[in-house]
N, CA, C and O atoms as CSV, one atom per row, in Angstrom:
chain,resi,resn,atom,element,x,y,z
A,1,MET,N,N,173.720,-21.151,43.829
A,1,MET,CA,C,173.538,-21.566,45.152
A,1,MET,C,C,171.816,-21.375,45.462
A,1,MET,O,O,171.011,-20.516,45.102
A,2,LYS,N,N,171.713,-22.407,46.166
A,2,LYS,CA,C,170.041,-22.368,47.122
A,2,LYS,C,C,170.260,-22.179,48.115
A,2,LYS,O,O,170.813,-23.064,48.769
A,3,ILE,N,N,169.903,-20.825,48.759
A,3,ILE,CA,C,170.019,-20.415,49.767
A,3,ILE,C,C,168.625,-21.233,50.843
A,3,ILE,O,O,167.547,-20.651,50.724
A,4,LYS,N,N,168.623,-22.007,51.451
A,4,LYS,CA,C,167.566,-22.437,52.272
A,4,LYS,C,C,167.193,-21.586,53.577
A,4,LYS,O,O,166.021,-21.690,53.939
A,5,ARG,N,N,167.899,-20.891,54.210
A,5,ARG,CA,C,167.357,-19.836,55.310
A,5,ARG,C,C,168.872,-19.131,55.392
A,5,ARG,O,O,169.946,-19.450,54.882
A,6,VAL,N,N,168.434,-17.925,56.347
A,6,VAL,CA,C,169.371,-16.787,56.612
A,6,VAL,C,C,169.242,-16.433,58.096
A,6,VAL,O,O,168.293,-15.821,58.586
A,7,ASP,N,N,170.463,-16.956,58.837
A,7,ASP,CA,C,170.340,-16.274,60.227
A,7,ASP,C,C,171.585,-15.326,60.500
A,7,ASP,O,O,172.674,-15.314,59.927
A,8,SER,N,N,171.165,-14.626,61.419
A,8,SER,CA,C,172.340,-13.637,61.887
A,8,SER,C,C,172.622,-14.069,63.193
A,8,SER,O,O,171.692,-14.585,63.814
A,9,THR,N,N,174.021,-13.932,63.884
A,9,THR,CA,C,174.862,-14.001,64.663
A,9,THR,C,C,175.343,-12.609,64.932
A,9,THR,O,O,175.800,-11.951,63.997
A,10,ILE,N,N,175.275,-12.122,66.114
A,10,ILE,CA,C,175.883,-10.991,66.721
A,10,ILE,C,C,176.744,-10.690,67.493
A,10,ILE,O,O,176.197,-10.133,68.445
A,11,SER,N,N,178.056,-10.754,67.665
A,11,SER,CA,C,179.226,-10.946,68.499
A,11,SER,C,C,179.054,-9.799,69.412
A,11,SER,O,O,178.666,-8.712,68.984
A,12,THR,N,N,179.330,-10.003,70.661
A,12,THR,CA,C,178.947,-8.890,71.592
A,12,THR,C,C,179.252,-9.374,73.198
A,12,THR,O,O,178.989,-10.468,73.695
A,13,ASN,N,N,179.766,-8.432,73.713
A,13,ASN,CA,C,179.685,-8.829,75.447
A,13,ASN,C,C,178.724,-8.377,75.878
A,13,ASN,O,O,179.020,-7.975,77.003
A,14,LYS,N,N,177.602,-8.162,75.657
A,14,LYS,CA,C,176.195,-7.754,76.459
A,14,LYS,C,C,175.136,-8.864,76.249
A,14,LYS,O,O,173.972,-8.520,76.049
A,15,LEU,N,N,175.528,-10.406,76.288
A,15,LEU,CA,C,174.529,-11.404,75.936
A,15,LEU,C,C,173.397,-11.425,76.789
A,15,LEU,O,O,172.350,-11.940,76.396
A,16,GLN,N,N,173.546,-10.663,78.485
A,16,GLN,CA,C,172.357,-10.763,79.066
A,16,GLN,C,C,171.641,-9.727,78.954
A,16,GLN,O,O,170.422,-9.815,79.097
A,17,GLU,N,N,172.266,-8.510,78.671
A,17,GLU,CA,C,171.416,-7.514,78.102
A,17,GLU,C,C,170.635,-7.875,76.970
A,17,GLU,O,O,169.420,-7.740,77.109
A,18,SER,N,N,171.038,-8.286,75.923
A,18,SER,CA,C,170.578,-8.306,74.554
A,18,SER,C,C,169.444,-9.481,74.827
A,18,SER,O,O,168.506,-9.482,74.029
A,19,LYS,N,N,169.433,-10.441,75.828
A,19,LYS,CA,C,168.425,-11.461,76.115
A,19,LYS,C,C,167.230,-10.787,76.308
A,19,LYS,O,O,166.178,-10.871,75.675
A,20,GLU,N,N,167.635,-9.871,77.599
A,20,GLU,CA,C,166.663,-9.577,78.415
A,20,GLU,C,C,165.854,-7.991,77.338
A,20,GLU,O,O,164.826,-7.378,77.626
A,21,PHE,N,N,166.424,-7.844,76.603
A,21,PHE,CA,C,166.123,-6.563,75.601
A,21,PHE,C,C,164.889,-7.153,74.899
A,21,PHE,O,O,163.722,-6.807,75.081
A,22,TYR,N,N,165.474,-8.371,73.830
A,22,TYR,CA,C,164.608,-8.705,72.909
A,22,TYR,C,C,163.293,-9.793,73.535
A,22,TYR,O,O,162.404,-10.362,72.902
A,23,MET,N,N,163.489,-9.797,74.500
A,23,MET,CA,C,162.505,-10.681,75.354
A,23,MET,C,C,161.574,-9.798,76.005
A,23,MET,O,O,160.395,-10.074,75.785
A,24,LYS,N,N,161.739,-9.061,76.559
A,24,LYS,CA,C,160.692,-7.888,77.280
A,24,LYS,C,C,160.127,-7.069,75.960
A,24,LYS,O,O,159.031,-7.408,75.513
A,25,HIS,N,N,160.761,-6.140,75.415
A,25,HIS,CA,C,160.578,-5.416,74.485
A,25,HIS,C,C,159.814,-5.750,72.798
A,25,HIS,O,O,159.288,-5.026,71.953
A,26,PHE,N,N,160.139,-7.441,72.914
A,26,PHE,CA,C,159.795,-7.770,71.298
A,26,PHE,C,C,159.044,-9.248,71.417
A,26,PHE,O,O,158.548,-9.813,70.443
A,27,ASP,N,N,159.042,-9.617,72.350
A,27,ASP,CA,C,158.768,-10.937,72.704
A,27,ASP,C,C,159.156,-11.847,72.123
A,27,ASP,O,O,158.385,-12.706,71.696
A,28,PHE,N,N,160.564,-11.898,71.943
A,28,PHE,CA,C,161.317,-13.113,71.249
A,28,PHE,C,C,161.300,-14.042,72.496
A,28,PHE,O,O,160.947,-13.662,73.612
A,29,GLN,N,N,161.783,-15.494,72.146
A,29,GLN,CA,C,161.424,-16.304,72.916
A,29,GLN,C,C,162.835,-17.150,73.265
A,29,GLN,O,O,163.400,-17.577,72.258
A,30,LEU,N,N,163.362,-17.395,74.306
A,30,LEU,CA,C,164.977,-18.144,74.598
A,30,LEU,C,C,165.102,-19.595,73.976
A,30,LEU,O,O,165.009,-20.506,74.798
A,31,VAL,N,N,165.299,-19.955,72.646
A,31,VAL,CA,C,165.592,-21.393,72.472
A,31,VAL,C,C,166.802,-22.178,72.887
A,31,VAL,O,O,166.810,-23.382,72.631
A,32,TYR,N,N,167.942,-21.569,73.569
A,32,TYR,CA,C,169.135,-21.974,73.928
A,32,TYR,C,C,170.035,-20.793,74.404
A,32,TYR,O,O,170.056,-19.679,73.880
A,33,GLU,N,N,170.814,-21.219,75.528
A,33,GLU,CA,C,171.389,-20.609,76.367
A,33,GLU,C,C,172.528,-21.002,76.822
A,33,GLU,O,O,172.281,-21.737,77.778
A,34,SER,N,N,174.064,-20.886,76.606
A,34,SER,CA,C,174.977,-21.057,77.253
A,34,SER,C,C,175.895,-19.934,77.751
A,34,SER,O,O,175.651,-18.735,77.619
A,35,ASP,N,N,177.012,-20.476,78.357
A,35,ASP,CA,C,177.786,-19.080,78.925
A,35,ASP,C,C,178.204,-18.221,77.638
A,35,ASP,O,O,178.471,-17.033,77.821
A,36,TRP,N,N,178.250,-18.566,76.807
A,36,TRP,CA,C,178.816,-17.814,75.419
A,36,TRP,C,C,178.123,-17.468,74.401
A,36,TRP,O,O,178.565,-16.740,73.512
A,37,TYR,N,N,176.922,-17.969,74.423
A,37,TYR,CA,C,175.747,-17.802,73.318
A,37,TYR,C,C,174.214,-18.214,73.565
A,37,TYR,O,O,173.812,-19.201,74.182
A,38,ILE,N,N,173.652,-17.472,73.094
A,38,ILE,CA,C,171.923,-17.128,72.938
A,38,ILE,C,C,171.514,-17.244,71.899
A,38,ILE,O,O,172.097,-16.721,70.950
A,39,GLU,N,N,170.255,-18.045,71.724
A,39,GLU,CA,C,169.379,-18.142,70.544
A,39,GLU,C,C,167.949,-17.375,70.673
A,39,GLU,O,O,167.255,-17.745,71.620
A,40,LEU,N,N,167.593,-16.682,70.105
A,40,LEU,CA,C,166.112,-16.090,70.292
A,40,LEU,C,C,165.386,-16.234,69.048
A,40,LEU,O,O,165.883,-16.104,67.930
A,41,MET,N,N,163.980,-16.556,69.352
A,41,MET,CA,C,163.513,-16.845,68.110
A,41,MET,C,C,161.966,-16.287,68.329
A,41,MET,O,O,161.401,-16.403,69.417
A,42,THR,N,N,161.329,-15.653,67.147
A,42,THR,CA,C,160.104,-14.991,67.110
A,42,THR,C,C,158.963,-16.087,67.547
A,42,THR,O,O,159.349,-17.243,67.373
A,43,ARG,N,N,157.905,-15.985,67.972
A,43,ARG,CA,C,156.973,-17.025,68.063
A,43,ARG,C,C,156.025,-17.440,66.649
A,43,ARG,O,O,155.385,-18.490,66.591
A,44,ASP,N,N,156.052,-16.715,65.861
A,44,ASP,CA,C,155.349,-16.850,64.833
A,44,ASP,C,C,156.312,-16.805,63.375
A,44,ASP,O,O,155.860,-16.645,62.241
A,45,LEU,N,N,157.513,-16.961,63.686
A,45,LEU,CA,C,158.293,-16.791,62.008
A,45,LEU,C,C,159.487,-18.176,62.619
A,45,LEU,O,O,159.590,-18.656,63.748
A,46,PRO,N,N,160.013,-18.400,61.732
A,46,PRO,CA,C,160.958,-19.325,61.656
A,46,PRO,C,C,162.491,-18.961,61.846
A,46,PRO,O,O,163.470,-19.698,61.729
A,47,ASN,N,N,162.436,-17.876,62.111
A,47,ASN,CA,C,163.860,-17.160,62.478
A,47,ASN,C,C,164.352,-16.365,63.193
A,47,ASN,O,O,163.437,-15.632,63.569
A,48,GLY,N,N,165.220,-16.075,63.596
A,48,GLY,CA,C,165.415,-15.145,65.138
A,48,GLY,C,C,166.717,-14.585,64.743
A,48,GLY,O,O,167.197,-14.480,63.614
A,49,ILE,N,N,167.335,-14.149,66.218
A,49,ILE,CA,C,168.730,-13.827,66.317
A,49,ILE,C,C,169.588,-14.369,67.244
A,49,ILE,O,O,169.114,-14.905,68.246
A,50,SER,N,N,170.694,-14.318,67.081
A,50,SER,CA,C,171.664,-15.137,67.850
A,50,SER,C,C,172.996,-14.311,68.330
A,50,SER,O,O,173.767,-13.736,67.561
A,51,PHE,N,N,173.081,-14.354,69.410
A,51,PHE,CA,C,174.041,-13.494,70.381
A,51,PHE,C,C,175.265,-14.412,70.639
A,51,PHE,O,O,174.977,-15.549,71.013
A,52,THR,N,N,176.582,-14.116,70.503
A,52,THR,CA,C,177.739,-14.939,70.633
A,52,THR,C,C,178.904,-13.718,71.299
A,52,THR,O,O,179.208,-12.623,70.825
A,53,LEU,N,N,179.443,-14.471,72.707
A,53,LEU,CA,C,180.408,-13.394,72.902
A,53,LEU,C,C,181.754,-13.544,71.699
A,53,LEU,O,O,182.059,-14.477,70.955
A,54,PRO,N,N,182.136,-12.682,71.832
A,54,PRO,CA,C,183.734,-12.521,70.672
A,54,PRO,C,C,184.266,-14.078,70.695
A,54,PRO,O,O,184.280,-14.959,71.556
A,55,GLN,N,N,184.625,-13.999,69.549
A,55,GLN,CA,C,185.205,-15.781,69.941
A,55,GLN,C,C,186.726,-15.530,69.614
A,55,GLN,O,O,187.257,-16.594,69.297
A,56,ARG,N,N,187.550,-14.520,69.590
A,56,ARG,CA,C,188.611,-14.296,69.372
A,56,ARG,C,C,189.374,-12.946,70.181
A,56,ARG,O,O,188.753,-11.944,70.536
A,57,GLU,N,N,190.701,-13.142,70.361
A,57,GLU,CA,C,191.053,-12.316,71.595
A,57,GLU,C,C,191.445,-10.735,70.799
A,57,GLU,O,O,190.978,-9.637,71.102
A,58,GLU,N,N,192.134,-10.953,70.050
A,58,GLU,CA,C,192.758,-9.858,68.979
A,58,GLU,C,C,191.519,-9.358,68.121
A,58,GLU,O,O,190.486,-9.993,67.904
A,59,GLY,N,N,191.877,-7.952,67.636
A,59,GLY,CA,C,191.412,-7.566,66.724
A,59,GLY,C,C,189.810,-7.018,67.135
A,59,GLY,O,O,189.277,-7.517,68.126
A,60,GLU,N,N,189.164,-6.096,66.422
A,60,GLU,CA,C,187.779,-5.590,66.732
A,60,GLU,C,C,186.784,-6.649,66.490
A,60,GLU,O,O,186.951,-7.477,65.595
A,61,PHE,N,N,185.791,-6.646,67.233
A,61,PHE,CA,C,184.387,-7.400,67.063
A,61,PHE,C,C,183.249,-6.354,66.550
A,61,PHE,O,O,183.624,-5.221,66.249
A,62,PHE,N,N,182.082,-6.642,66.458
A,62,PHE,CA,C,181.079,-6.032,66.024
A,62,PHE,C,C,180.750,-4.993,67.110
A,62,PHE,O,O,180.530,-5.323,68.275
A,63,ASN,N,N,180.727,-3.679,66.658
A,63,ASN,CA,C,180.468,-2.768,67.794
A,63,ASN,C,C,178.944,-2.002,67.716
A,63,ASN,O,O,178.557,-1.033,68.369
A,64,GLY,N,N,178.377,-2.623,66.898
A,64,GLY,CA,C,176.648,-2.015,66.621
A,64,GLY,C,C,176.196,-1.008,65.063
A,64,GLY,O,O,175.164,-0.860,64.408
A,65,LYS,N,N,177.692,-0.452,64.977
A,65,LYS,CA,C,177.263,0.355,63.998
A,65,LYS,C,C,177.434,0.068,62.368
A,65,LYS,O,O,178.432,-0.469,61.888
A,66,GLY,N,N,176.390,0.478,61.672
A,66,GLY,CA,C,176.222,0.149,60.356
A,66,GLY,C,C,175.350,-1.050,60.185
A,66,GLY,O,O,175.222,-1.613,59.098
A,67,LEU,N,N,174.800,-1.399,61.197
A,67,LEU,CA,C,173.718,-2.486,61.367
A,67,LEU,C,C,172.130,-2.293,61.427
A,67,LEU,O,O,171.801,-2.465,62.601
A,68,ILE,N,N,171.093,-2.026,60.692
A,68,ILE,CA,C,169.897,-2.122,60.934
A,68,ILE,C,C,169.128,-3.251,60.721
A,68,ILE,O,O,169.163,-3.909,59.681
A,69,ILE,N,N,168.371,-3.513,61.772
A,69,ILE,CA,C,167.153,-5.053,61.998
A,69,ILE,C,C,165.863,-4.243,61.641
A,69,ILE,O,O,165.649,-3.144,62.151
A,70,SER,N,N,165.191,-4.704,60.933
A,70,SER,CA,C,164.098,-4.333,60.307
A,70,SER,C,C,162.853,-5.351,61.013
A,70,SER,O,O,163.118,-6.548,60.907
A,71,PHE,N,N,161.686,-5.068,61.636
A,71,PHE,CA,C,161.024,-5.498,62.255
A,71,PHE,C,C,159.491,-4.854,61.466
A,71,PHE,O,O,159.285,-3.671,61.733
A,72,GLU,N,N,158.643,-5.400,60.722
A,72,GLU,CA,C,157.782,-5.183,60.062
A,72,GLU,C,C,156.484,-5.791,60.742
A,72,GLU,O,O,156.241,-6.995,60.816
A,73,VAL,N,N,155.321,-4.283,61.450
A,73,VAL,CA,C,154.361,-4.908,62.254
A,73,VAL,C,C,153.023,-4.328,61.753
A,73,VAL,O,O,152.905,-3.442,60.906
A,74,ASP,N,N,151.984,-4.997,62.441
A,74,ASP,CA,C,150.629,-4.545,61.760
A,74,ASP,C,C,150.405,-3.180,62.231
A,74,ASP,O,O,149.629,-2.569,61.497
A,75,ASP,N,N,150.822,-2.545,63.180
A,75,ASP,CA,C,150.450,-1.227,64.169
A,75,ASP,C,C,151.340,-0.507,64.524
A,75,ASP,O,O,151.641,-0.447,65.716
A,76,VAL,N,N,152.142,0.403,63.341
A,76,VAL,CA,C,153.291,0.429,64.230
A,76,VAL,C,C,152.966,2.013,64.986
A,76,VAL,O,O,153.870,2.506,65.661
A,77,GLY,N,N,152.131,2.484,64.888
A,77,GLY,CA,C,152.058,3.624,65.922
A,77,GLY,C,C,151.498,2.779,67.453
A,77,GLY,O,O,151.993,3.129,68.524
A,78,ALA,N,N,150.751,1.993,67.418
A,78,ALA,CA,C,150.847,1.394,68.823
A,78,ALA,C,C,152.084,0.992,69.393
A,78,ALA,O,O,152.361,1.207,70.573
A,79,GLU,N,N,153.083,0.225,68.330
A,79,GLU,CA,C,154.133,-0.244,68.960
A,79,GLU,C,C,155.180,1.073,69.305
A,79,GLU,O,O,156.011,1.016,70.211
A,80,TYR,N,N,155.029,2.020,68.603
A,80,TYR,CA,C,155.447,3.171,68.941
A,80,TYR,C,C,155.372,3.865,70.183
A,80,TYR,O,O,156.333,4.410,70.726
A,81,SER,N,N,154.002,3.825,70.696
A,81,SER,CA,C,153.335,4.432,71.932
A,81,SER,C,C,153.812,3.453,73.268
A,81,SER,O,O,154.131,3.892,74.373
A,82,ARG,N,N,153.773,2.028,72.865
A,82,ARG,CA,C,154.195,1.249,73.723
A,82,ARG,C,C,155.931,1.286,74.234
A,82,ARG,O,O,156.308,1.550,75.376
A,83,LEU,N,N,156.647,1.015,73.289
A,83,LEU,CA,C,158.027,0.988,73.514
A,83,LEU,C,C,158.400,2.430,74.271
A,83,LEU,O,O,159.270,2.597,75.126
A,84,LYS,N,N,157.456,3.458,73.686
A,84,LYS,CA,C,157.954,4.628,74.388
A,84,LYS,C,C,157.713,4.938,75.794
A,84,LYS,O,O,158.415,5.676,76.484
A,85,ALA,N,N,156.373,4.142,76.264
A,85,ALA,CA,C,155.868,4.101,77.646
A,85,ALA,C,C,156.668,2.946,78.162
A,85,ALA,O,O,156.510,2.845,79.379
A,86,GLU,N,N,157.390,2.130,77.719
A,86,GLU,CA,C,158.414,1.085,78.200
A,86,GLU,C,C,159.617,1.687,78.496
A,86,GLU,O,O,160.436,1.040,79.149
A,87,GLY,N,N,159.910,2.963,78.086
A,87,GLY,CA,C,160.953,3.478,78.325
A,87,GLY,C,C,161.940,3.635,77.591
A,87,GLY,O,O,162.882,4.284,78.045
A,88,LEU,N,N,162.020,3.077,76.211
A,88,LEU,CA,C,163.106,3.077,75.230
A,88,LEU,C,C,163.065,4.437,74.849
A,88,LEU,O,O,162.091,5.191,74.842
A,89,HIS,N,N,164.501,4.713,74.463
A,89,HIS,CA,C,164.640,5.689,73.967
A,89,HIS,C,C,164.599,5.666,72.329
A,89,HIS,O,O,165.203,4.866,71.614
A,90,ILE,N,N,163.747,6.728,71.907
A,90,ILE,CA,C,163.540,6.840,70.471
A,90,ILE,C,C,164.200,7.430,69.811
A,90,ILE,O,O,164.003,8.627,69.601
A,91,TYR,N,N,165.474,6.551,69.136
A,91,TYR,CA,C,166.330,7.227,68.065
A,91,TYR,C,C,166.028,8.080,67.063
A,91,TYR,O,O,166.553,9.187,66.943
A,92,GLN,N,N,165.116,7.580,66.251
A,92,GLN,CA,C,164.274,8.305,65.235
A,92,GLN,C,C,162.608,8.361,65.553
A,92,GLN,O,O,161.981,7.315,65.719
A,93,GLU,N,N,162.079,9.443,65.607
A,93,GLU,CA,C,160.712,9.458,65.764
A,93,GLU,C,C,159.731,8.906,64.776
A,93,GLU,O,O,160.119,8.865,63.609
A,94,LEU,N,N,158.494,8.461,65.055
A,94,LEU,CA,C,157.607,7.994,64.138
A,94,LEU,C,C,157.734,9.041,62.860
A,94,LEU,O,O,157.975,10.226,63.091
A,95,GLN,N,N,157.567,8.573,61.533
A,95,GLN,CA,C,157.183,9.454,60.294
A,95,GLN,C,C,156.712,8.482,59.048
A,95,GLN,O,O,156.696,7.252,58.995
A,96,ASP,N,N,156.454,9.150,58.378
A,96,ASP,CA,C,155.986,8.382,57.175
A,96,ASP,C,C,157.172,8.467,55.622
A,96,ASP,O,O,157.493,9.515,55.062
A,97,LYS,N,N,157.467,7.551,55.361
A,97,LYS,CA,C,158.450,7.347,54.545
A,97,LYS,C,C,157.771,7.335,52.890
A,97,LYS,O,O,156.894,6.543,52.546
A,98,PRO,N,N,158.390,8.398,51.972
A,98,PRO,CA,C,157.505,8.211,50.931
A,98,PRO,C,C,157.711,6.758,50.196
A,98,PRO,O,O,156.935,6.524,49.270
A,99,TRP,N,N,158.425,6.031,50.438
A,99,TRP,CA,C,158.566,4.723,49.581
A,99,TRP,C,C,157.235,3.914,50.254
A,99,TRP,O,O,156.592,3.215,49.471
A,100,GLY,N,N,157.004,3.945,50.986
A,100,GLY,CA,C,155.614,3.257,51.464
A,100,GLY,C,C,155.776,2.652,52.676
A,100,GLY,O,O,155.244,1.544,52.753
A,101,GLU,N,N,156.589,3.206,54.049
A,101,GLU,CA,C,156.770,2.962,54.679
A,101,GLU,C,C,156.423,4.208,56.300
A,101,GLU,O,O,156.890,5.346,56.317
A,102,ARG,N,N,155.652,3.698,57.340
A,102,ARG,CA,C,155.653,4.510,58.278
A,102,ARG,C,C,156.502,3.910,59.227
A,102,ARG,O,O,156.297,2.721,59.476
A,103,SER,N,N,157.578,4.602,59.910
A,103,SER,CA,C,158.391,3.891,60.728
A,103,SER,C,C,159.096,4.771,61.807
A,103,SER,O,O,159.028,6.000,61.842
A,104,PHE,N,N,159.883,3.864,62.813
A,104,PHE,CA,C,160.451,4.820,63.938
A,104,PHE,C,C,161.607,3.796,64.184
A,104,PHE,O,O,161.496,2.622,63.832
A,105,VAL,N,N,162.756,4.304,64.821
A,105,VAL,CA,C,163.874,3.707,65.264
A,105,VAL,C,C,164.245,3.650,66.571
A,105,VAL,O,O,164.373,4.720,67.166
A,106,VAL,N,N,164.461,2.549,67.187
A,106,VAL,CA,C,165.056,2.316,68.430
A,106,VAL,C,C,166.249,1.762,68.288
A,106,VAL,O,O,166.498,1.206,67.218
A,107,ASN,N,N,167.287,1.797,69.392
A,107,ASN,CA,C,168.731,1.117,69.116
A,107,ASN,C,C,168.475,-0.012,70.648
A,107,ASN,O,O,167.931,0.190,71.734
A,108,ASP,N,N,169.186,-1.230,70.032
A,108,ASP,CA,C,169.132,-2.434,71.487
A,108,ASP,C,C,170.535,-2.010,72.171
A,108,ASP,O,O,171.095,-1.021,71.699
A,109,PRO,N,N,171.029,-2.569,73.055
A,109,PRO,CA,C,171.992,-2.784,74.086
A,109,PRO,C,C,173.241,-2.344,73.366
A,109,PRO,O,O,174.015,-1.486,73.791
A,110,ASN,N,N,173.374,-3.060,72.151
A,110,ASN,CA,C,174.513,-3.302,71.393
A,110,ASN,C,C,174.743,-2.146,70.155
A,110,ASN,O,O,175.665,-2.294,69.353
A,111,GLY,N,N,173.981,-1.191,70.094
A,111,GLY,CA,C,173.903,-0.124,69.248
A,111,GLY,C,C,173.385,-0.216,67.951
A,111,GLY,O,O,173.711,0.488,66.995
A,112,ILE,N,N,172.240,-1.473,67.974
A,112,ILE,CA,C,172.001,-1.965,66.768
A,112,ILE,C,C,170.747,-0.959,66.428
A,112,ILE,O,O,170.005,-0.591,67.339
A,113,HIS,N,N,170.566,-0.575,65.204
A,113,HIS,CA,C,169.084,0.162,64.871
A,113,HIS,C,C,168.204,-0.413,64.828
A,113,HIS,O,O,168.114,-0.973,63.735
A,114,LEU,N,N,167.138,-0.688,65.696
A,114,LEU,CA,C,165.708,-1.454,64.830
A,114,LEU,C,C,164.928,-0.479,64.614
A,114,LEU,O,O,164.481,0.345,65.411
A,115,TYR,N,N,164.729,-0.613,63.232
A,115,TYR,CA,C,163.776,-0.074,62.575
A,115,TYR,C,C,162.311,-0.533,62.401
A,115,TYR,O,O,162.114,-1.201,61.386
A,116,ILE,N,N,161.268,-0.306,63.181
A,116,ILE,CA,C,160.322,-0.584,63.069
A,116,ILE,C,C,159.298,-0.370,61.919
A,116,ILE,O,O,159.580,0.589,61.201
A,117,TYR,N,N,158.341,-0.950,61.636
A,117,TYR,CA,C,157.712,-0.044,60.346
A,117,TYR,C,C,156.636,-0.944,60.112
A,117,TYR,O,O,156.632,-2.133,60.431
A,118,GLU,N,N,155.570,-0.218,59.446
A,118,GLU,CA,C,154.380,-1.090,58.684
A,118,GLU,C,C,154.209,-0.512,57.304
A,118,GLU,O,O,154.631,0.628,57.108
A,119,SER,N,N,153.672,-1.134,56.396
A,119,SER,CA,C,153.465,-0.643,54.923
A,119,SER,C,C,152.350,0.104,54.846
A,119,SER,O,O,151.305,-0.334,55.327
A,120,ILE,N,N,152.391,1.203,54.302
A,120,ILE,CA,C,151.328,2.403,53.841
A,120,ILE,C,C,151.596,2.372,52.105
A,120,ILE,O,O,152.425,1.722,51.469
A,121,THR,N,N,150.713,3.191,51.703
A,121,THR,CA,C,150.715,3.628,50.364
A,121,THR,C,C,151.778,4.624,49.712
A,121,THR,O,O,151.887,5.817,49.996
A,122,PRO,N,N,152.403,4.043,48.953
A,122,PRO,CA,C,153.715,4.727,48.626
A,122,PRO,C,C,153.476,6.004,47.945
A,122,PRO,O,O,152.429,6.079,47.303
A,123,GLU,N,N,154.274,7.043,47.968
A,123,GLU,CA,C,154.168,8.305,46.840
A,123,GLU,C,C,154.213,7.750,45.366
A,123,GLU,O,O,154.857,6.745,45.065
A,124,PRO,N,N,153.544,8.420,44.561
A,124,PRO,CA,C,153.604,7.700,43.083
A,124,PRO,C,C,154.757,7.273,42.613
A,124,PRO,O,O,154.848,6.172,42.070
A,125,GLU,N,N,155.930,8.209,42.785
A,125,GLU,CA,C,156.982,8.062,42.024
A,125,GLU,C,C,157.982,6.727,42.540
A,125,GLU,O,O,159.070,6.482,42.019
A,126,TYR,N,N,157.275,5.792,43.862
A,126,TYR,CA,C,157.867,4.902,44.225
A,126,TYR,C,C,157.099,3.549,44.353
A,126,TYR,O,O,157.527,2.520,44.875
A,127,LYS,N,N,155.598,3.797,43.640
A,127,LYS,CA,C,154.839,2.434,43.295
A,127,LYS,C,C,155.320,1.439,42.775
A,127,LYS,O,O,154.943,0.308,43.082
A,128,GLN,N,N,156.260,1.681,41.875
A,128,GLN,CA,C,156.590,0.517,41.078
A,128,GLN,C,C,157.577,-0.401,41.902
A,128,GLN,O,O,157.403,-1.620,41.929
A,129,VAL,N,N,158.611,0.206,42.568
A,129,VAL,CA,C,159.253,-0.556,43.001
A,129,VAL,C,C,158.798,-1.099,44.443
A,129,VAL,O,O,159.231,-2.131,44.957
A,130,TYR,N,N,157.885,-0.261,44.986
A,130,TYR,CA,C,156.848,-1.009,46.238
A,130,TYR,C,C,156.118,-2.124,45.678
A,130,TYR,O,O,156.155,-3.189,46.293
A,131,ASP,N,N,155.384,-2.030,44.479
A,131,ASP,CA,C,154.981,-3.369,44.092
A,131,ASP,C,C,155.710,-4.724,43.819
A,131,ASP,O,O,155.371,-5.869,44.117
A,132,ALA,N,N,156.985,-4.183,43.060
A,132,ALA,CA,C,157.809,-5.496,42.736
A,132,ALA,C,C,158.208,-6.001,44.339
A,132,ALA,O,O,158.191,-7.189,44.663
A,133,PHE,N,N,158.525,-5.020,45.162
A,133,PHE,CA,C,159.085,-5.630,46.260
A,133,PHE,C,C,157.787,-6.579,47.012
A,133,PHE,O,O,157.878,-7.765,47.331
A,134,LYS,N,N,156.661,-5.746,47.171
A,134,LYS,CA,C,156.102,-6.443,48.201
A,134,LYS,C,C,155.400,-7.829,46.937
A,134,LYS,O,O,154.175,-7.907,47.038
A,135,LYS,N,N,155.775,-8.440,46.281
A,135,LYS,CA,C,155.201,-9.677,45.702
A,135,LYS,C,C,155.453,-10.505,46.311
A,135,LYS,O,O,155.072,-11.635,46.006
């Protein structure tokens, strides 16, 4: 199979909160909205995130647990300071990871962890994996 694109759609009862959160704090743009679905895109990338109301009446739908969305940025320290100043709760404080990332974590209105990071020099034991991944 040749995959041409990967998109994510999150089932939630918090459409409006999700839209406002990603547009305010992460500069996503609204490209489509209905009463049951929204699609948000980033300015400089060809992909984004979609949110939909649950499409079935029975059974459990997504509750935010177990999902991490990662955003690579140029200056994670500046983003940390900005988001903290905007009042977001920092779920995991800014820290250096031995595999070559400086990162912190916030949660969106759905409980999704947003892992915000920039690349840094990895510890020697991670260098080979880091180099292969960054190709």
